[in-house]
N, C-alpha and C positions, 0 to 999 in steps of 0.2 A: 504494500500500500504506500503510495507516494506521500511525501511530506505535505504537499499542497492539498491532497485529498483529506489528510488527517486534520489539517487546519480548517478546512471547510466544515467537517463534521463537528469539530470543537466549537466553531462559531454557531452552528445550528443548535448544538446542545445548550450553549449559553442562552440563546434566544428562547428556547423552550422553557428553560428555568425561569427566565425573566417574565415571560408571559404567564406561566403558572403562578408565580408569586403575585403578580398584579391581579390575576383573577381571584386567587384565594383571599387576598387582602380586601378586594371588593365584596366578595361574598360574606366575609366576616363582618365588615362594616354594615352590610345590608341586613344581616341577621340581627346584629346588635341594635340597629335603629328600628327594626320592624316591631310594631306594637304587639306586645305579648298579651295573650288572652288570660285574663285573671279570672279564675273560677269564682263564681258568685252563687249565693243562695238567693234564688229569685222566687218571689211570691206573686202568683197570679191572683188577682181579685176579679171575679166574674160572677154575676148573679146566678147563672146556670151554666153547666158544663156537661159535655158528653152527649148533648142532643144533636138534632139535625139542623139547627139554625146556623146561619153564617158566622155569628160571633163565636159560638162553641167550636165550630170547625176550624176557624182561623186561630183561636187560642191553642188548639191542639197542634196545629202546624208549627206555631212558634215554640211550643214546648218541646216538640221533637227536635227542632233545629238547635235549640239551646241545650238540650240534654246531650246531643251528640258533640257539642262543643265543650262538654265537661262541667256544665253548671248543674246545680241541684235545683229541682223544681218542687215548689210547694203550692198548694191551691187553697184559697179561701173562697167559698162559694155558698150560695143559698140552696142550690139543687144540683146534685150529682146524678144526672139522669141515667147514665150508663157507667157504673164504676169500673167495668171491665176495660173500658177504653183508656183509663188512666193507670191501669196496672203496669208496673215496670217503667212508668213515665214519671209519676209524681212520688216524692218521698212520703208526703203526707197530704191528705185531703181533709180540710176542715169544712164540714157542712153545717152552716149556721142558719137555722130556720128563719130568723128575722130578715135574712138577706134574700130570701126566695122571691121570685117575681110573682108566683101564684099563691103565696101564703095569704090566707084569708084576711089578715090584718092589713097587709100591703095592698091587697085589692080594695079594701075599704078606704084606704087613704086615696087611691086613685079615683074611686067613685066620689069621694067627697071633694077632692081638689079639682077634678076636671069634668067628670061625667054628671055631676049634680044628682046622682041617684040617692045619695044620702046627704041631707041638708043639716049642717051644724054651724054654730058660730065659729068664726075663724080661730079664736083663742083655744077652743076645744080641739080643733084639728091640729093646731100647732103643738099643743101639749102632747097629743098622741104621737105626732111625728118625732118630737124631741125625746120622748121617753124611749122610743125604739132606737133612735140614734145613739142614745147613751149606752144601751145594751150592746149594740153592734160595735161601738167604739171600744168598749172594754174587751170584747172578744178579739177584735182586730189587733189591739195592742198586745194581747197575750200571744196571738199568732206570730206577730213579728218578734217578740222577745224570746219565746220558747224555741223558735227555729233560727234565731239570729239572722233574720232576713236582711240582705244587703240592698236589694232593689225590689220595688213593687211594680208589676205591670198590671195596669187597670184596664180591663176590657169593657169599654162602652158604659161603664157605671158613671162616668162623668160626661156623658154625651146625651143620653136619653133619660128623661125624668120618670122612669118607671120604677125606681127604687130610691125615693128621695131620702129616707133615713140613712141608707148606705152612702149616698153621695155626701151628706152632711158629715157623717162619721169620717169619711176619707179626707175631706177638707181639713177637719180638726187634727186628725192624726198626722197628715202631711205637714201642716203648719207647726205643730208642737214638737215633732220629732226631727224634722228636717231630713227624713229618709228620701233616698233617691227614687224617683218615680218616672215611669214611662206610661203616659196615658194614651191608649190607642182608641181613636174615635172612628167607629164604623159608620154611624149615622147620627145626626143631630135632630132634635125635635123640631127645629126651625127649617128643616130641609124638605123639599117635595111637598107631599100631601099631608105630612105628619102634623104640621103646625096646628091645623084645625082640631086635632084631637087633644091638644094640650093648652087650650084656652081656659082661663080660670077667672072667677069673679073675686078671688081673694087677693088683696094687694101684697101681702107678705109672701104668698106662693109665687106671685109674678116676680118679686124681687129674687127669690130663690132660683127661679129658672134662669134669670139673667146672670146671677153670680156663680152658679154651680155648674152649668152645662154649656161650656166648660168653665172651671175656675181659672182665674189669672194668677197662677202660682208659679214659683220657680221650678217647674218640672218640664220634662221633654214631652211635647205634644206630637203625636203621630196621627196622620190622617191616611186613609186608604185610597184617596183619589185627589187629583189636583183641583177639582171644583170645590171640594170641602176646604182644601188648604187656602184657596183664594177667599172663600167666605169667612173663614176663621181670621185671615189676615185683616179683613175689613173690620173685625172686632178688636184689632190690636194685638192679636195673639199669633206668634209665628209657630210654624209646625213643619215637620218633615213628612214627605210622602213615602210610604212603604206599601206597595200594592198587595193585594191578596196573592196567594201562591198555591201551588200543588206540587206533589212529589213526583214531578216529571223525571223520567230517567230511571225510576224504580218500576220495574215491570209489574203491571196489574195482572194478577193471575186470572185468566179467563176460566169461567166455570164450565163444567162438562155439559154435554148435550142432554144428559139425563137431568141435571140440575135445571137447565133451561126449560125442559119439558115440565118439570115439577112446578116451576114458577108460573108457567102458562096455565097449568091446571089450577093452581091456587087463585089465579086472577080471572079464570074463565075465558082464557084466550086460546084459540085454535092455531095450529101451525101455519095455516094459510093466511091468517090475519096479518095486516100491516100495522105496526104499532108506532104511534106518535107519542113520545114521552115528554111530559112537562115536569121537569125535576125540581119542583118547588113545593112550598107549603101553600095551603089553600087560604090565602088572605087577599083582600081586595086589591092591594097595590100590585099583585102579581098578574092582574089583567088576564086571567085564564079564559075569560069569555072570548078573547081574540083567537085563541087556539081552537076553541069550539067552533067559531065562525069559519076558520080555515078548513077544518076537517069537514064541516057541514057543506061548504062550497064544493069540496072535492067529491063528496058523495053525490051531490046534485049533478055533477058532471059525469056520473056513471061509475065512479070508483067504488068498489065493494070491499067488505071485510076490513074496514078501518076501525081501529080502536084508539081512543085518546086516554092516556093513563097519567094521572097526577100522582106522583110517587111519595111525596112527603105529607106530614101530618095536616089534618084539617084543624085550623085554629079559629075559624069563624063559621059556625054552623049555619047561620043565616045566609052567608055568602055561598056555602056549599049547596044549599037548597035552591038558591037562585040559579047557580050553574046547572044543576040538574034539570031545572025547568027549561032553560035555554037549550040544553042538549036534547031534551025530549022534543021540543018544537022543531029542531033542526035534524032530528033523526040520528043524532050522534051517540055512539056507545061510549059513555064516559065512565071511567073506572077510577075510584079513589083507592089506591093500592095499600096505603100505609097500614091501616087496620087489618087488611086482608092478609098481610104478611106477618102481623104480630103473632108471636109464639112459634113461628117457623124458624128454620135455621138460616133464612135469607134476610138480607138488608135491602132497603130501598135502592141502594146503588147497584144491586144485582140486576135490577130491571134494565139498566143500560145494555146488558148483554143481549136482551131479547128485543130491544127497540130498533126501529129502522131510521127514524128521523127524530131529532130533538127540537122542541119548540120552546123558546124562552120569551114569553110575551110581556114581561114586566115593564111597567112605565118608569119605574125607578129602582135602581139597585145601587147600593153603596159602592160595589165593585162588580160582583157577579161570580160567586163560588160555583153556582150551577153551570155557568159557561165554561169555567176552567175544568170542571169535571167532565163535561161533554166532550171537550177537546181531548182530555186524557183517555177517554173511552173510545176515541176515534169514531165519532158519529158526525154525519152532516147536520149542520145547525141552522135553524131559522130563528132569528132573534130580532126583537123590537129594538129600535134605535134609541135606547134610553140615554140620558145625557152623558153619563160616565163612559158608556161604550163609544159615543161619538168623540169624546175629548181625550180619553186615555188609552183606549184599546184598539179601535179601528186604525188610527194613525200608525200603529206598529206594523200594519201590513197584513192583517188577518183576512181570510176569505170566507165570509159567512153569507148566507142568504138573509139580507137585511130588510126589515120593514121600516120605512121612514115614518116620521112622527105622526103625520096625519092619515096614515094608512092608504095614501093615494096610490101607492105602487102595489097594492095587495094582489091585483090581477096578475101582475108580472111575477110576484113572489109565488103565487099558486102555479103559474106555468113552470117555474123552476122545480117546484115540488113534483109536478106531474112528470117531468123528465126523469126524475129519480125513480118514481113509482113505476114508470114504463120500462125502465132499463135495469132495475135491480133484479138480481137472479133469485130463484126460489130458495137458494141457500143463504141469501142475505148479502151477496157480494155486490159491491157498487161498481158502476162503470168507471173507466180509467180516469176521466176528468174529475169525477167526484172524489175518487180515492186520492188523487193527487192533491186536491184541496184539503182533504182530511189530514194527510201527512204533512203538508205545508204548515197547517195550523198547529199540529203537534210539535214540529221542529221549532217553530217560532216561539211557542209558549215555553218550551224547554229553555230557550235562550233568555226570555225576559221575565217569566213568572215562576221559576223553579226555586227550590230550596237554596241552591247555590247563590243566587242573587240576593235573596233575603238574608242569608247567613252573613254575607259581606256587610249589608246595611246594619244588621244588629250588632255585629262586631264593632263597627265604627261608633255606634251609639254607646255601647258598654265601655269601650276604651276611653271615651270622653268623660265618663263619670268618675268621681273620686273613689 
């Protein structure tokens, strides 16, 4: 080997060492300055948990994300509707009856404050509210002390005045202890059609609404959409937007054909039937009559064996009866599935597996958990263009069959649905262009609404807290 060649090798070796040193030095500095995740004891405060409502679902999503990041999860709630869903997730669950939404005394407060079904002098109502507040406050302080809670995450309890004693207790505890708080606001009483349900003739209750929902305290306010963030900003309160999420990327295990057949039998559905799924609770703002109208129109065009299934709980019996009357008039086979599956081994989400088309007709959604779920189950989606969909979701590039606000494009929407019905196979396989839209929506949702994105946002918030 010549001296010249040895010299070249020596120079190359020095260069490799120099580059390796610079790279290692960069990595060490990067690791040193990267914010470390400090394990926390996090207490979730939520009026009810484990149910099918959006607040419960989103609270569970955050719990899973935070749990996998090494934090300990504790829950302070009024109703634990399904304890099994919290097993292995929460270290402790404190169920405090006074915090329950549907506790008789809390319902009496709402009837006195807003519905005028019980008429009492204002001082009697206030005494009743403050007595319950004191009991809740005592238990909340015990919860924080016994578990050495570092951070409270308050789920909607400082947004909607459906549990006023709990909101009062929270404000006092936060003010007196200085505990770190993230208040997540799913929907405010002054948004959409809700405001009419929270009108009061009592001056002190009106003051409470203004001061408590939300309170202007030194806490982190989180909204789930940019419209609410803007509205909150007009009230002088700054907030961060963290959208709703779903565990995209984690395979949802499809149920067997035998299980699908069993679900159909439970719901009275035949294999030849085409199923339109409305994955919502039966409450008025969900606008389910629009879905009834669509299916009725399709049947009047000669389409047969169509079923319209509402999968979640009926929370307004009067509204359910009205929907049944509309469905009878239009000849629509309307099925309320929630109670029909009760006691079986199936959940309302299993209905996605037997559905052909998902309809989301809501006039208002704080974000739209049912939309994220329909994307995850890879179904074609017909959705009403509610404000948050227009502002925060469609601009991302999603491909839905969208009903515009005044329903003026309903004929065009029904033509698109007809194309799906005409081309879907007997085995439930969609035509290529429909399947491409479904996969596009899934891939996009995985990029913008998955646990990965939310985990980064939560890490940023927690690392900013002392």
